[in-house]
C-alpha positions as CSV (number, residue, x, y, z in Angstrom):
1,X,72.0,79.3,13.4
2,X,72.4,75.9,11.9
3,X,70.3,74.3,14.6
4,X,67.6,77.0,14.2
5,X,67.7,76.6,10.5
6,X,67.2,72.8,10.8
7,X,64.2,73.3,13.1
8,X,62.7,75.9,10.8
9,X,63.1,73.5,7.8
10,X,61.5,70.6,9.8
11,X,58.6,72.9,10.7
12,X,58.3,73.9,7.1
13,X,58.3,70.2,6.0
14,X,55.5,69.4,8.5
15,X,53.4,72.4,7.4
16,X,53.9,71.3,3.8
17,X,52.5,67.8,4.3
18,X,49.6,68.9,6.5
19,X,47.2,69.4,3.6
20,X,48.0,66.0,2.3
21,X,47.5,64.4,5.7
22,X,44.2,66.2,6.1
23,X,43.1,65.1,2.7
24,X,44.0,61.5,3.4
25,X,42.1,61.7,6.8
26,X,39.1,63.2,5.0
27,X,39.2,60.4,2.4
28,X,39.4,57.7,5.1
29,X,36.4,59.3,6.9
30,X,34.4,59.2,3.7
31,X,35.2,55.6,3.1
32,X,34.4,54.8,6.7
33,X,31.1,56.7,6.4
34,X,30.3,55.0,3.1
35,X,30.9,51.6,4.7
36,X,28.6,52.4,7.6
37,X,26.0,53.7,5.3
38,X,26.0,50.4,3.4
39,X,25.5,48.7,6.8
40,X,22.7,51.0,7.6
41,X,21.0,50.2,4.3
42,X,21.3,46.5,5.2
43,X,19.7,47.2,8.6
44,X,16.7,49.0,7.0
45,X,16.3,46.2,4.5
46,X,16.6,43.6,7.3
47,X,14.0,45.6,9.3
48,X,11.3,44.6,6.8
49,X,12.3,40.9,7.2
50,X,12.5,41.2,11.0
51,X,9.0,42.7,11.0
52,X,7.6,39.7,9.1
53,X,9.3,37.4,11.6
54,X,8.1,39.3,14.6
55,X,4.5,39.1,13.3
56,X,4.6,35.3,13.8
57,X,4.3,36.0,17.6
58,X,2.6,39.5,17.8
59,X,-0.3,41.1,16.2
60,X,0.4,44.2,14.0
61,X,-0.9,46.7,16.5
62,X,0.9,45.0,19.5
63,X,4.2,44.9,17.5
64,X,3.8,48.6,16.7
65,X,3.4,49.5,20.3
66,X,6.2,47.4,21.6
67,X,8.6,48.5,19.0
68,X,8.0,52.2,19.4
69,X,7.9,52.1,23.2
70,X,11.2,50.2,23.4
71,X,12.8,52.5,20.8
72,X,11.6,55.6,22.7
73,X,13.0,54.2,26.0
74,X,16.4,53.7,24.4
75,X,16.5,57.2,22.9
76,X,15.6,58.7,26.3
77,X,18.3,56.6,28.1
78,X,20.9,57.8,25.6
79,X,19.6,61.4,25.9
80,X,19.8,61.4,29.7
81,X,23.2,59.7,29.7
82,X,24.8,62.2,27.3
83,X,22.7,65.4,27.8
84,X,21.3,65.1,31.3
85,X,17.9,66.4,32.3
86,X,16.3,68.4,29.4
87,X,16.9,72.1,29.6
88,X,15.0,73.1,26.5
89,X,11.4,74.3,26.8
90,X,9.6,74.1,23.5
91,X,6.9,76.7,22.9
92,X,3.2,75.8,22.6
93,X,3.5,76.1,18.8
94,X,6.6,73.8,18.8
95,X,4.8,71.3,21.0
96,X,1.9,71.3,18.5
97,X,4.3,70.7,15.6
98,X,6.1,68.0,17.5
99,X,2.8,66.3,18.4
100,X,1.7,66.4,14.8
101,X,5.0,65.0,13.7
102,X,4.8,62.2,16.2
103,X,1.2,61.4,15.2
104,X,2.1,61.2,11.5
105,X,5.7,60.0,11.5
106,X,5.4,57.5,14.3
107,X,1.9,56.6,15.4
108,X,-0.1,56.5,12.1
109,X,3.1,55.5,10.1
110,X,3.6,52.4,12.3
111,X,-0.1,51.4,12.3
112,X,-0.1,51.5,8.5
113,X,3.5,50.2,8.0
114,X,3.3,47.1,10.2
115,X,-0.4,46.5,9.3
116,X,0.7,46.6,5.6
117,X,3.7,44.4,6.3
118,X,1.4,41.8,7.7
119,X,-0.6,41.7,4.5
120,X,2.1,41.9,1.8
121,X,5.5,40.5,0.9
122,X,9.0,41.7,1.8
123,X,9.7,42.6,-1.8
124,X,6.6,44.7,-2.3
125,X,7.1,46.5,1.1
126,X,10.7,47.3,0.1
127,X,9.7,48.7,-3.3
128,X,6.8,50.8,-2.0
129,X,9.1,52.2,0.7
130,X,11.3,53.4,-2.1
131,X,8.7,55.9,-3.3
132,X,9.1,58.0,-0.1
133,X,10.9,60.9,-1.8
134,X,8.2,61.0,-4.5
135,X,5.4,61.1,-1.8
136,X,7.2,64.0,-0.1
137,X,7.5,65.9,-3.5
138,X,3.8,65.3,-4.2
139,X,2.6,66.7,-0.9
140,X,5.1,69.6,-1.0
141,X,3.9,70.5,-4.4
142,X,0.2,70.3,-3.3
143,X,1.1,72.6,-0.4
144,X,3.1,74.9,-2.7
145,X,6.2,74.3,-0.7
146,X,7.9,73.0,-3.9
147,X,7.2,73.8,-7.5
148,X,6.1,71.1,-9.9
149,X,8.0,70.9,-13.2
150,X,7.4,68.8,-16.3
151,X,10.4,66.6,-15.4
152,X,9.2,66.1,-11.8
153,X,5.7,65.2,-13.0
154,X,7.1,62.8,-15.6
155,X,9.2,61.0,-12.9
156,X,6.3,60.8,-10.6
157,X,4.1,59.4,-13.3
158,X,6.7,56.7,-14.0
159,X,7.0,55.9,-10.3
160,X,3.3,55.5,-9.8
161,X,2.9,53.4,-12.9
162,X,5.3,50.9,-11.3
163,X,3.2,51.0,-8.1
164,X,0.1,50.3,-10.2
165,X,1.8,47.2,-11.7
166,X,2.4,45.9,-8.1
167,X,-1.2,46.6,-7.0
168,X,-2.7,44.9,-10.1
169,X,-0.4,41.8,-9.8
170,X,-2.2,38.6,-9.1
171,X,-0.1,36.9,-6.4
172,X,0.7,33.2,-6.7
173,X,-0.1,30.6,-4.2
174,X,3.2,30.9,-2.4
175,X,3.1,34.7,-2.4
176,X,2.1,36.8,0.7
177,X,1.7,39.9,-1.4
178,X,-1.8,41.4,-1.5
179,X,-3.1,44.8,-2.7
180,X,-4.5,45.7,0.7
181,X,-1.1,45.4,2.3
182,X,0.4,47.4,-0.6
183,X,-2.2,50.1,-0.1
184,X,-1.4,50.3,3.6
185,X,2.3,50.7,2.8
186,X,1.4,53.6,0.5
187,X,-0.7,55.2,3.3
188,X,2.4,54.8,5.6
189,X,4.5,56.7,3.1
190,X,1.8,59.4,2.8
191,X,1.6,60.2,6.5
192,X,5.4,60.1,6.7
193,X,5.5,62.6,3.8
194,X,3.4,65.0,5.9
195,X,5.7,64.4,8.9
196,X,8.6,65.4,6.7
197,X,7.0,68.7,5.7
198,X,6.2,69.4,9.4
199,X,9.8,68.7,10.4
200,X,11.1,71.6,8.4
201,X,9.5,73.9,11.0
202,X,11.6,72.6,13.9
203,X,14.6,70.7,12.5
204,X,16.9,73.7,13.0
205,X,16.0,73.9,16.7
206,X,17.1,70.4,17.8
207,X,19.9,68.0,17.2
208,X,19.1,64.5,15.9
209,X,19.2,62.8,19.3
210,X,16.9,65.3,21.0
211,X,14.4,65.3,18.1
212,X,14.3,61.5,18.0
213,X,13.8,61.3,21.8
214,X,10.9,63.8,21.6
215,X,9.2,62.4,18.6
216,X,9.5,58.8,19.4
217,X,8.4,59.4,23.0
218,X,5.3,61.3,21.9
219,X,4.6,58.8,19.1
220,X,4.8,55.8,21.5
221,X,2.3,57.6,23.9
222,X,-0.1,58.4,21.0
223,X,0.0,54.7,19.9
224,X,-1.6,53.6,23.2
225,X,-5.3,54.3,22.3
226,X,-4.8,52.3,19.0
227,X,-2.6,49.5,20.4
228,X,-3.3,49.0,24.1
229,X,-6.1,46.4,23.7
230,X,-4.0,44.3,21.2
231,X,-0.9,44.5,23.5
232,X,-3.0,43.4,26.5
233,X,-4.1,40.3,24.6
234,X,-0.6,39.1,23.8
235,X,0.0,35.6,25.1
236,X,3.5,36.3,26.3
237,X,4.5,32.7,27.1
238,X,3.5,31.5,23.7
239,X,5.5,34.1,21.7
240,X,8.2,32.1,19.8
241,X,11.9,33.0,20.2
242,X,12.2,34.2,16.6
243,X,9.4,36.7,17.1
244,X,11.3,38.2,20.1
245,X,14.5,38.3,18.0
246,X,12.6,40.0,15.2
247,X,11.3,42.6,17.6
248,X,14.8,43.1,19.0
249,X,16.3,43.7,15.6
250,X,13.6,46.2,14.7
251,X,14.2,48.2,18.0
252,X,18.0,48.0,18.2
253,X,19.1,48.1,14.6
254,X,16.0,49.3,12.7
255,X,15.0,52.1,15.1
256,X,18.2,53.1,16.9
257,X,21.6,52.1,15.5
258,X,20.7,52.8,11.8
259,X,19.6,56.4,12.5
260,X,22.6,57.2,14.7
261,X,24.9,56.0,11.9
262,X,22.8,57.9,9.4
263,X,23.3,61.1,11.2
264,X,27.1,60.6,11.2
265,X,27.1,59.7,7.5
266,X,25.3,63.0,6.6
267,X,28.1,64.9,8.2
268,X,30.8,63.1,6.1
269,X,29.1,62.5,2.8
270,X,27.1,64.6,0.3
271,X,23.3,64.3,0.4
272,X,23.3,62.8,-3.1
273,X,25.8,60.1,-2.1
274,X,23.7,59.2,0.9
275,X,20.5,59.1,-1.2
276,X,22.1,56.7,-3.7
277,X,22.2,54.0,-1.0
278,X,18.4,54.0,-0.9
279,X,18.3,52.3,-4.3
280,X,20.0,49.2,-2.7
281,X,17.4,48.8,0.0
282,X,14.7,47.2,-2.1
283,X,17.2,44.8,-3.7
284,X,18.6,43.8,-0.3
285,X,15.1,43.3,1.1
286,X,14.1,41.1,-1.9
287,X,17.3,39.0,-1.5
288,X,16.8,38.6,2.2
289,X,13.1,37.7,1.7
290,X,14.1,35.0,-0.8
291,X,16.9,33.7,1.4
292,X,15.3,33.8,4.9
293,X,11.5,33.6,4.1
294,X,11.6,31.6,0.9
295,X,9.6,34.3,-0.9
296,X,9.2,34.1,-4.7
297,X,9.5,37.1,-7.0
298,X,7.3,37.2,-10.1
299,X,8.0,38.8,-13.4
300,X,5.4,41.5,-12.6
301,X,7.2,42.4,-9.4
302,X,10.5,42.7,-11.3
303,X,9.0,44.9,-13.9
304,X,7.0,47.0,-11.4
305,X,10.0,47.4,-9.2
306,X,12.3,48.4,-12.1
307,X,9.7,51.1,-13.1
308,X,9.4,52.4,-9.5
309,X,13.2,52.8,-9.1
310,X,13.4,54.5,-12.5
311,X,10.7,56.9,-11.6
312,X,12.3,57.7,-8.2
313,X,15.6,58.3,-10.0
314,X,14.1,60.6,-12.6
315,X,12.2,62.5,-9.9
316,X,15.2,63.0,-7.6
317,X,17.3,64.0,-10.6
318,X,14.7,66.6,-11.6
319,X,14.8,68.0,-8.0
320,X,18.6,68.6,-8.3
321,X,21.4,68.4,-5.8
322,X,19.7,70.4,-3.0
323,X,17.9,67.6,-1.3
324,X,16.6,67.8,2.3
325,X,18.0,64.6,3.7
326,X,18.0,65.4,7.4
327,X,14.4,64.2,7.9
328,X,15.4,60.6,7.1
329,X,17.4,60.5,10.3
330,X,14.2,60.6,12.4
331,X,11.6,58.7,10.6
332,X,12.6,56.2,8.0
333,X,10.9,53.3,9.8
């Protein structure tokens, strides 16, 4: 009886500490996920700088084609390695939605994004990328998917006031920022917003890896008519090493690793916590631009950037805690 009683007490003690162990493990997972999310934010900020570096050896259209083709190849290699030959058979309607997603979220997005990056500064690109959630809200409201409120409209007005400050800024001699590049970056955000709305139709049907493989693959194919002539004109032997390194960073870290980490972080952290990291991206991008590319930041950029981030914060706060964050895992490029 004594031995059985001792075993029962030991079992009781183990059961008693299980909730505490579970809570500690959950806490460690959240810290780990937060650390990875910080690293992902750095990758996304570094992706802008890497794009500027890659553009020293490739034209904008050639870079878009090479980046998306390589990223699509990596996603399909991972998919086949872990899932085998695809068993799912999308319906005609699903193929149509996936095609429209690829056209907007990959093809047109990359044409505008890299074209804009070639014509503006790293800091401007990072700040304009930050208005993505506002662009999604604007389109969703116009399509009556989401309701406009006075608070949302006020936040959007503040945000676009900051964008106007950037567009009207007169760049200095050493600045690479120009309103045409900023306008193309805004267009990139607009087509990605449409991609986000479309994704709600099929996001529940596919996991992140499958959806990325399908959308990136279709997007890379749809880029061919836009980018094939520019890619054919690349003088491969004259491309500098730093341009290849920039392209490699965009493919590996900006298009693959960051989104795989992001998918894990969404499982461990709340949507609001994940969203808060996006406010660091423009700051990181600006600091990297100053450090690596010797960019200069004007007072107008600081003011406009501060107004943009304030507007994004007010808009997201007005939308509340129920944010649809899953779309970022497939298209924040």
